[in-house]
GUMARSE-857601 format. One record per atom (N, C-alpha, C, CB): atom name; x, y, z; residue in three letters. Coordinates in nm, 4 decimals. Glycine has a CB too. Layout:
% GUMARSE-857601
<atom:CA&X:X&Y:Y&Z:Z&type:ALA>
...
% end
This chain:
% GUMARSE-857601
<atom:N&X:-10.2424&Y:-5.8582&Z:-2.5778&type:MET>
<atom:CA&X:-10.1721&Y:-5.9615&Z:-2.6027&type:MET>
<atom:C&X:-10.0470&Y:-5.9593&Z:-2.5966&type:MET>
<atom:CB&X:-10.1964&Y:-6.0007&Z:-2.6963&type:MET>
<atom:N&X:-9.9745&Y:-5.8296&Z:-2.6253&type:LYS>
<atom:CA&X:-9.8362&Y:-5.8422&Z:-2.5786&type:LYS>
<atom:C&X:-9.7978&Y:-5.8526&Z:-2.4164&type:LYS>
<atom:CB&X:-9.7694&Y:-5.7237&Z:-2.6342&type:LYS>
<atom:N&X:-9.8743&Y:-5.7649&Z:-2.3534&type:THR>
<atom:CA&X:-9.8640&Y:-5.7486&Z:-2.2003&type:THR>
<atom:C&X:-9.8672&Y:-5.8976&Z:-2.1326&type:THR>
<atom:CB&X:-9.9957&Y:-5.6518&Z:-2.1413&type:THR>
<atom:N&X:-9.9477&Y:-5.9571&Z:-2.1813&type:TRP>
<atom:CA&X:-9.9748&Y:-6.0857&Z:-2.1499&type:TRP>
<atom:C&X:-9.8587&Y:-6.1793&Z:-2.1405&type:TRP>
<atom:CB&X:-10.0630&Y:-6.1309&Z:-2.2389&type:TRP>
<atom:N&X:-9.8100&Y:-6.1785&Z:-2.2843&type:GLY>
<atom:CA&X:-9.6856&Y:-6.2444&Z:-2.3261&type:GLY>
<atom:C&X:-9.5548&Y:-6.1961&Z:-2.2474&type:GLY>
<atom:CB&X:-9.6671&Y:-6.2189&Z:-2.4775&type:GLY>
<atom:N&X:-9.5644&Y:-6.0700&Z:-2.2027&type:ILE>
<atom:CA&X:-9.4426&Y:-6.0592&Z:-2.1403&type:ILE>
<atom:C&X:-9.4589&Y:-6.0998&Z:-1.9756&type:ILE>
<atom:CB&X:-9.3897&Y:-5.9083&Z:-2.1661&type:ILE>
<atom:N&X:-9.5705&Y:-6.1245&Z:-1.9310&type:ILE>
<atom:CA&X:-9.5891&Y:-6.1480&Z:-1.8086&type:ILE>
<atom:C&X:-9.5500&Y:-6.3068&Z:-1.7998&type:ILE>
<atom:CB&X:-9.7329&Y:-6.1043&Z:-1.7664&type:ILE>
<atom:N&X:-9.6187&Y:-6.3738&Z:-1.9097&type:LEU>
<atom:CA&X:-9.5861&Y:-6.4952&Z:-1.8860&type:LEU>
<atom:C&X:-9.4502&Y:-6.5747&Z:-1.9070&type:LEU>
<atom:CB&X:-9.6670&Y:-6.5440&Z:-1.9422&type:LEU>
<atom:N&X:-9.3788&Y:-6.4701&Z:-2.0081&type:ILE>
<atom:CA&X:-9.2088&Y:-6.5066&Z:-2.0138&type:ILE>
<atom:C&X:-9.1581&Y:-6.4639&Z:-1.8919&type:ILE>
<atom:CB&X:-9.1152&Y:-6.4280&Z:-2.1360&type:ILE>
<atom:N&X:-9.1805&Y:-6.3325&Z:-1.8012&type:VAL>
<atom:CA&X:-9.1258&Y:-6.3356&Z:-1.6870&type:VAL>
<atom:C&X:-9.1394&Y:-6.4564&Z:-1.5715&type:VAL>
<atom:CB&X:-9.1658&Y:-6.2262&Z:-1.6459&type:VAL>
<atom:N&X:-9.2698&Y:-6.4878&Z:-1.5516&type:LEU>
<atom:CA&X:-9.3003&Y:-6.5936&Z:-1.4524&type:LEU>
<atom:C&X:-9.2489&Y:-6.7127&Z:-1.5123&type:LEU>
<atom:CB&X:-9.4512&Y:-6.6084&Z:-1.4164&type:LEU>
<atom:N&X:-9.2573&Y:-6.7291&Z:-1.6254&type:GLY>
<atom:CA&X:-9.1837&Y:-6.8620&Z:-1.6738&type:GLY>
<atom:C&X:-9.0274&Y:-6.8721&Z:-1.6715&type:GLY>
<atom:CB&X:-9.2218&Y:-6.8869&Z:-1.8193&type:GLY>
<atom:N&X:-8.9505&Y:-6.7620&Z:-1.6759&type:SER>
<atom:CA&X:-8.8273&Y:-6.7483&Z:-1.6314&type:SER>
<atom:C&X:-8.8153&Y:-6.7659&Z:-1.4668&type:SER>
<atom:CB&X:-8.7816&Y:-6.6159&Z:-1.6816&type:SER>
<atom:N&X:-8.8947&Y:-6.7197&Z:-1.4221&type:LEU>
<atom:CA&X:-8.8505&Y:-6.7236&Z:-1.2635&type:LEU>
<atom:C&X:-8.8850&Y:-6.8934&Z:-1.2306&type:LEU>
<atom:CB&X:-8.9630&Y:-6.5937&Z:-1.1466&type:LEU>
<atom:N&X:-8.9798&Y:-6.9324&Z:-1.3047&type:ASN>
<atom:CA&X:-9.0391&Y:-7.0833&Z:-1.2439&type:ASN>
<atom:C&X:-8.8942&Y:-7.1737&Z:-1.2661&type:ASN>
<atom:CB&X:-9.2027&Y:-7.1640&Z:-1.3561&type:ASN>
<atom:N&X:-8.8433&Y:-7.1522&Z:-1.4208&type:VAL>
<atom:CA&X:-8.7052&Y:-7.2136&Z:-1.4888&type:VAL>
<atom:C&X:-8.6081&Y:-7.2064&Z:-1.3754&type:VAL>
<atom:CB&X:-8.6415&Y:-7.1228&Z:-1.6292&type:VAL>
<atom:N&X:-8.5890&Y:-7.0757&Z:-1.3313&type:LEU>
<atom:CA&X:-8.4826&Y:-7.0550&Z:-1.2240&type:LEU>
<atom:C&X:-8.4977&Y:-7.1382&Z:-1.0945&type:LEU>
<atom:CB&X:-8.4816&Y:-6.9087&Z:-1.1834&type:LEU>
<atom:N&X:-8.6166&Y:-7.1381&Z:-1.0498&type:ARG>
<atom:CA&X:-8.6730&Y:-7.1974&Z:-0.9714&type:ARG>
<atom:C&X:-8.6347&Y:-7.3554&Z:-0.9392&type:ARG>
<atom:CB&X:-8.7868&Y:-7.1737&Z:-1.0093&type:ARG>
<atom:N&X:-8.6623&Y:-7.4183&Z:-1.0691&type:ASP>
<atom:CA&X:-8.6546&Y:-7.5741&Z:-1.1232&type:ASP>
<atom:C&X:-8.4790&Y:-7.5750&Z:-1.1307&type:ASP>
<atom:CB&X:-8.7517&Y:-7.6070&Z:-1.3092&type:ASP>
<atom:N&X:-8.4181&Y:-7.4790&Z:-1.1577&type:ILE>
<atom:CA&X:-8.2593&Y:-7.5054&Z:-1.1713&type:ILE>
<atom:C&X:-8.2076&Y:-7.5013&Z:-1.0146&type:ILE>
<atom:CB&X:-8.1732&Y:-7.3735&Z:-1.2755&type:ILE>
<atom:N&X:-8.2392&Y:-7.4357&Z:-0.9201&type:LEU>
<atom:CA&X:-8.2159&Y:-7.4393&Z:-0.7960&type:LEU>
<atom:C&X:-8.2575&Y:-7.5699&Z:-0.7238&type:LEU>
<atom:CB&X:-8.2732&Y:-7.3308&Z:-0.7460&type:LEU>
<atom:N&X:-8.3808&Y:-7.6162&Z:-0.7378&type:ALA>
<atom:CA&X:-8.4518&Y:-7.7397&Z:-0.7137&type:ALA>
<atom:C&X:-8.3793&Y:-7.8390&Z:-0.7634&type:ALA>
<atom:CB&X:-8.5811&Y:-7.7457&Z:-0.7664&type:ALA>
<atom:N&X:-8.3320&Y:-7.8587&Z:-0.8832&type:ALA>
<atom:CA&X:-8.2565&Y:-7.9798&Z:-0.9185&type:ALA>
<atom:C&X:-8.1351&Y:-7.9723&Z:-0.8673&type:ALA>
<atom:CB&X:-8.2448&Y:-8.0050&Z:-1.0553&type:ALA>
<atom:N&X:-8.0655&Y:-7.8808&Z:-0.8137&type:ALA>
<atom:CA&X:-7.9392&Y:-7.8634&Z:-0.7565&type:ALA>
<atom:C&X:-7.9495&Y:-7.9374&Z:-0.6261&type:ALA>
<atom:CB&X:-7.8998&Y:-7.7140&Z:-0.7411&type:ALA>
<atom:N&X:-8.0597&Y:-7.8981&Z:-0.5597&type:ASN>
<atom:CA&X:-8.0747&Y:-7.9476&Z:-0.4354&type:ASN>
<atom:C&X:-8.1164&Y:-8.1028&Z:-0.4196&type:ASN>
<atom:CB&X:-8.1685&Y:-7.8630&Z:-0.3748&type:ASN>
<atom:N&X:-8.1658&Y:-8.1730&Z:-0.5614&type:GLY>
<atom:CA&X:-8.2093&Y:-8.2798&Z:-0.5570&type:GLY>
<atom:C&X:-8.3450&Y:-8.3063&Z:-0.5400&type:GLY>
<atom:CB&X:-8.1508&Y:-8.3269&Z:-0.4860&type:GLY>
<atom:N&X:-8.4061&Y:-8.1828&Z:-0.5529&type:GLU>
<atom:CA&X:-8.5457&Y:-8.2129&Z:-0.5515&type:GLU>
<atom:C&X:-8.6256&Y:-8.2533&Z:-0.6997&type:GLU>
<atom:CB&X:-8.6081&Y:-8.0871&Z:-0.4893&type:GLU>
<atom:N&X:-8.7500&Y:-8.2863&Z:-0.7233&type:ASN>
<atom:CA&X:-8.8094&Y:-8.3044&Z:-0.8448&type:ASN>
<atom:C&X:-8.8320&Y:-8.1663&Z:-0.8880&type:ASN>
<atom:CB&X:-8.9332&Y:-8.3904&Z:-0.8403&type:ASN>
<atom:N&X:-8.8451&Y:-8.1693&Z:-1.0151&type:ILE>
<atom:CA&X:-8.9097&Y:-8.0538&Z:-1.1007&type:ILE>
<atom:C&X:-9.0075&Y:-8.0770&Z:-1.1976&type:ILE>
<atom:CB&X:-8.8168&Y:-7.9879&Z:-1.1714&type:ILE>
<atom:N&X:-9.1026&Y:-7.9824&Z:-1.2362&type:ASN>
<atom:CA&X:-9.2045&Y:-8.0046&Z:-1.3158&type:ASN>
<atom:C&X:-9.2186&Y:-7.9549&Z:-1.4793&type:ASN>
<atom:CB&X:-9.2990&Y:-7.9537&Z:-1.2413&type:ASN>
<atom:N&X:-9.0911&Y:-7.8317&Z:-1.4820&type:GLY>
<atom:CA&X:-9.0847&Y:-7.8086&Z:-1.6177&type:GLY>
<atom:C&X:-9.2041&Y:-7.7281&Z:-1.6704&type:GLY>
<atom:CB&X:-9.0729&Y:-7.9354&Z:-1.6854&type:GLY>
<atom:N&X:-9.2873&Y:-7.6721&Z:-1.5836&type:ALA>
<atom:CA&X:-9.3871&Y:-7.5793&Z:-1.6482&type:ALA>
<atom:C&X:-9.3362&Y:-7.4626&Z:-1.6773&type:ALA>
<atom:CB&X:-9.4996&Y:-7.5536&Z:-1.5738&type:ALA>
<atom:N&X:-9.2430&Y:-7.4144&Z:-1.6428&type:GLY>
<atom:CA&X:-9.1690&Y:-7.2936&Z:-1.6696&type:GLY>
<atom:C&X:-9.1699&Y:-7.2565&Z:-1.8100&type:GLY>
<atom:CB&X:-9.0333&Y:-7.3057&Z:-1.6255&type:GLY>
<atom:N&X:-9.1168&Y:-7.3791&Z:-1.8722&type:LEU>
<atom:CA&X:-9.0615&Y:-7.3911&Z:-2.0405&type:LEU>
<atom:C&X:-9.1953&Y:-7.3499&Z:-2.1033&type:LEU>
<atom:CB&X:-9.0026&Y:-7.5716&Z:-2.1061&type:LEU>
<atom:N&X:-9.2979&Y:-7.4067&Z:-2.0742&type:ALA>
<atom:CA&X:-9.4560&Y:-7.3919&Z:-2.1119&type:ALA>
<atom:C&X:-9.5088&Y:-7.2411&Z:-2.1158&type:ALA>
<atom:CB&X:-9.5502&Y:-7.4731&Z:-1.9968&type:ALA>
<atom:N&X:-9.4767&Y:-7.1637&Z:-1.9896&type:PHE>
<atom:CA&X:-9.5009&Y:-7.0407&Z:-1.9781&type:PHE>
<atom:C&X:-9.4252&Y:-6.9553&Z:-2.0856&type:PHE>
<atom:CB&X:-9.4728&Y:-7.0067&Z:-1.8472&type:PHE>
<atom:N&X:-9.3119&Y:-6.9914&Z:-2.0867&type:ILE>
<atom:CA&X:-9.2298&Y:-6.9029&Z:-2.1933&type:ILE>
<atom:C&X:-9.2507&Y:-6.9484&Z:-2.3207&type:ILE>
<atom:CB&X:-9.0779&Y:-6.9020&Z:-2.1740&type:ILE>
<atom:N&X:-9.3123&Y:-7.0666&Z:-2.3757&type:VAL>
<atom:CA&X:-9.3199&Y:-7.0630&Z:-2.5095&type:VAL>
<atom:C&X:-9.4553&Y:-7.0126&Z:-2.5414&type:VAL>
<atom:CB&X:-9.2896&Y:-7.1923&Z:-2.5688&type:VAL>
<atom:N&X:-9.5606&Y:-7.0027&Z:-2.4340&type:LEU>
<atom:CA&X:-9.7104&Y:-6.9431&Z:-2.4743&type:LEU>
<atom:C&X:-9.6710&Y:-6.7637&Z:-2.4481&type:LEU>
<atom:CB&X:-9.8682&Y:-7.0198&Z:-2.3411&type:LEU>
<atom:N&X:-9.5975&Y:-6.7177&Z:-2.3855&type:GLY>
<atom:CA&X:-9.5500&Y:-6.5925&Z:-2.3692&type:GLY>
<atom:C&X:-9.5182&Y:-6.5533&Z:-2.5123&type:GLY>
<atom:CB&X:-9.4322&Y:-6.5853&Z:-2.2701&type:GLY>
<atom:N&X:-9.3944&Y:-6.6353&Z:-2.5745&type:ALA>
<atom:CA&X:-9.3467&Y:-6.5910&Z:-2.6910&type:ALA>
<atom:C&X:-9.4479&Y:-6.6052&Z:-2.7946&type:ALA>
<atom:CB&X:-9.2286&Y:-6.6557&Z:-2.7233&type:ALA>
<atom:N&X:-9.5030&Y:-6.7166&Z:-2.8039&type:TYR>
<atom:CA&X:-9.6199&Y:-6.7295&Z:-2.8795&type:TYR>
<atom:C&X:-9.7172&Y:-6.5861&Z:-2.9165&type:TYR>
<atom:CB&X:-9.6998&Y:-6.8321&Z:-2.7974&type:TYR>
<atom:N&X:-9.7649&Y:-6.5523&Z:-2.7650&type:LEU>
<atom:CA&X:-9.8573&Y:-6.4307&Z:-2.7663&type:LEU>
<atom:C&X:-9.8050&Y:-6.2654&Z:-2.8027&type:LEU>
<atom:CB&X:-9.9135&Y:-6.4310&Z:-2.6214&type:LEU>
<atom:N&X:-9.6789&Y:-6.3133&Z:-2.7623&type:LEU>
<atom:CA&X:-9.5702&Y:-6.1574&Z:-2.8583&type:LEU>
<atom:C&X:-9.6076&Y:-6.1901&Z:-2.9925&type:LEU>
<atom:CB&X:-9.3480&Y:-6.1572&Z:-2.8537&type:LEU>
<atom:N&X:-9.5503&Y:-6.2795&Z:-3.0607&type:HIS>
<atom:CA&X:-9.5414&Y:-6.3070&Z:-3.1761&type:HIS>
<atom:C&X:-9.6836&Y:-6.2800&Z:-3.2484&type:HIS>
<atom:CB&X:-9.4893&Y:-6.4367&Z:-3.1812&type:HIS>
<atom:N&X:-9.7886&Y:-6.3188&Z:-3.1913&type:ARG>
<atom:CA&X:-9.9761&Y:-6.3046&Z:-3.2683&type:ARG>
<atom:C&X:-9.9616&Y:-6.1428&Z:-3.2447&type:ARG>
<atom:CB&X:-10.1650&Y:-6.4034&Z:-3.1467&type:ARG>
<atom:N&X:-9.9110&Y:-6.0940&Z:-3.1078&type:GLY>
<atom:CA&X:-9.9636&Y:-5.9425&Z:-3.0806&type:GLY>
<atom:C&X:-9.8829&Y:-5.8571&Z:-3.1989&type:GLY>
<atom:CB&X:-9.9190&Y:-5.8792&Z:-2.9039&type:GLY>
<atom:N&X:-9.7609&Y:-5.9032&Z:-3.2341&type:LYS>
<atom:CA&X:-9.6875&Y:-5.8174&Z:-3.3493&type:LYS>
<atom:C&X:-9.7531&Y:-5.8354&Z:-3.4835&type:LYS>
<atom:CB&X:-9.5311&Y:-5.8604&Z:-3.3673&type:LYS>
<atom:N&X:-9.7919&Y:-5.9692&Z:-3.5020&type:GLN>
<atom:CA&X:-9.8681&Y:-6.0013&Z:-3.6432&type:GLN>
<atom:C&X:-9.9696&Y:-5.8985&Z:-3.6506&type:GLN>
<atom:CB&X:-9.9424&Y:-6.1554&Z:-3.6548&type:GLN>
<atom:N&X:-10.0903&Y:-5.9203&Z:-3.5266&type:LYS>
<atom:CA&X:-10.1674&Y:-5.8435&Z:-3.5271&type:LYS>
<atom:C&X:-10.1631&Y:-5.6749&Z:-3.5790&type:LYS>
<atom:CB&X:-10.1908&Y:-5.8677&Z:-3.4215&type:LYS>
<atom:N&X:-10.0793&Y:-5.6296&Z:-3.5181&type:GLU>
<atom:CA&X:-10.0327&Y:-5.4772&Z:-3.5519&type:GLU>
<atom:C&X:-9.9817&Y:-5.4766&Z:-3.6810&type:GLU>
<atom:CB&X:-9.9193&Y:-5.4159&Z:-3.4562&type:GLU>
<atom:N&X:-9.9181&Y:-5.5581&Z:-3.7510&type:GLN>
<atom:CA&X:-9.8628&Y:-5.5693&Z:-3.9118&type:GLN>
<atom:C&X:-9.9867&Y:-5.5777&Z:-3.9839&type:GLN>
<atom:CB&X:-9.7611&Y:-5.7105&Z:-3.9533&type:GLN>
<atom:N&X:-10.0750&Y:-5.6624&Z:-3.9529&type:GLU>
<atom:CA&X:-10.2045&Y:-5.6700&Z:-4.0384&type:GLU>
<atom:C&X:-10.2943&Y:-5.5703&Z:-4.0372&type:GLU>
<atom:CB&X:-10.2792&Y:-5.7737&Z:-4.0084&type:GLU>
<atom:N&X:-10.3245&Y:-5.4719&Z:-3.8885&type:LYS>
<atom:CA&X:-10.3943&Y:-5.3669&Z:-3.8919&type:LYS>
<atom:C&X:-10.3305&Y:-5.2536&Z:-3.9968&type:LYS>
<atom:CB&X:-10.4066&Y:-5.3246&Z:-3.7520&type:LYS>
<atom:N&X:-10.1746&Y:-5.2508&Z:-3.9694&type:SER>
<atom:CA&X:-10.1101&Y:-5.1211&Z:-4.0596&type:SER>
<atom:C&X:-10.1356&Y:-5.1780&Z:-4.2012&type:SER>
<atom:CB&X:-9.9228&Y:-5.0833&Z:-4.0322&type:SER>
<atom:N&X:-10.1175&Y:-5.2807&Z:-4.2443&type:ASP>
<atom:CA&X:-10.1449&Y:-5.3260&Z:-4.4066&type:ASP>
<atom:C&X:-10.2913&Y:-5.2794&Z:-4.4210&type:ASP>
<atom:CB&X:-10.1291&Y:-5.5130&Z:-4.4449&type:ASP>
<atom:N&X:-10.3524&Y:-5.3028&Z:-4.3268&type:HIS>
<atom:CA&X:-10.5265&Y:-5.2689&Z:-4.3650&type:HIS>
<atom:C&X:-10.5323&Y:-5.1460&Z:-4.4001&type:HIS>
<atom:CB&X:-10.6426&Y:-5.2817&Z:-4.2443&type:HIS>
<atom:N&X:-10.4974&Y:-5.0588&Z:-4.2928&type:ASP>
<atom:CA&X:-10.5108&Y:-4.9173&Z:-4.3021&type:ASP>
<atom:C&X:-10.4566&Y:-4.8573&Z:-4.4056&type:ASP>
<atom:CB&X:-10.4657&Y:-4.8584&Z:-4.2021&type:ASP>
<atom:N&X:-10.3069&Y:-4.9001&Z:-4.4410&type:LYS>
<atom:CA&X:-10.2572&Y:-4.8487&Z:-4.5744&type:LYS>
<atom:C&X:-10.3440&Y:-4.9016&Z:-4.7035&type:LYS>
<atom:CB&X:-10.1023&Y:-4.8958&Z:-4.5910&type:LYS>
<atom:N&X:-10.3992&Y:-5.0214&Z:-4.7018&type:TRP>
<atom:CA&X:-10.4551&Y:-5.0408&Z:-4.8272&type:TRP>
<atom:C&X:-10.6101&Y:-4.9787&Z:-4.8281&type:TRP>
<atom:CB&X:-10.4484&Y:-5.1983&Z:-4.8603&type:TRP>
<atom:N&X:-10.6589&Y:-4.9445&Z:-4.7117&type:SER>
<atom:CA&X:-10.7930&Y:-4.8757&Z:-4.7411&type:SER>
<atom:C&X:-10.7741&Y:-4.7164&Z:-4.7633&type:SER>
<atom:CB&X:-10.8977&Y:-4.9021&Z:-4.6137&type:SER>
<atom:N&X:-10.6614&Y:-4.6851&Z:-4.7659&type:GLN>
<atom:CA&X:-10.6285&Y:-4.5376&Z:-4.7875&type:GLN>
<atom:C&X:-10.5815&Y:-4.5092&Z:-4.9227&type:GLN>
<atom:CB&X:-10.5225&Y:-4.4891&Z:-4.6916&type:GLN>
<atom:N&X:-10.5619&Y:-4.6121&Z:-4.9684&type:SER>
<atom:CA&X:-10.5495&Y:-4.6109&Z:-5.1093&type:SER>
<atom:C&X:-10.6788&Y:-4.6326&Z:-5.1828&type:SER>
<atom:CB&X:-10.4543&Y:-4.7100&Z:-5.1490&type:SER>
% end
């Protein structure tokens, strides 16, 4: 999940940059880059949360 999160954040950032440049030239923009960034951040957060749950479970099972 973390790998996909990073990939989506990078792609979203590139898309936002392209949208900024397109808006400067007077073209229409779609804003899909922000959705990729939000989804990527969620995947990173969820990946960290799963690692924490796994380490908590491992500590509990060792006791």
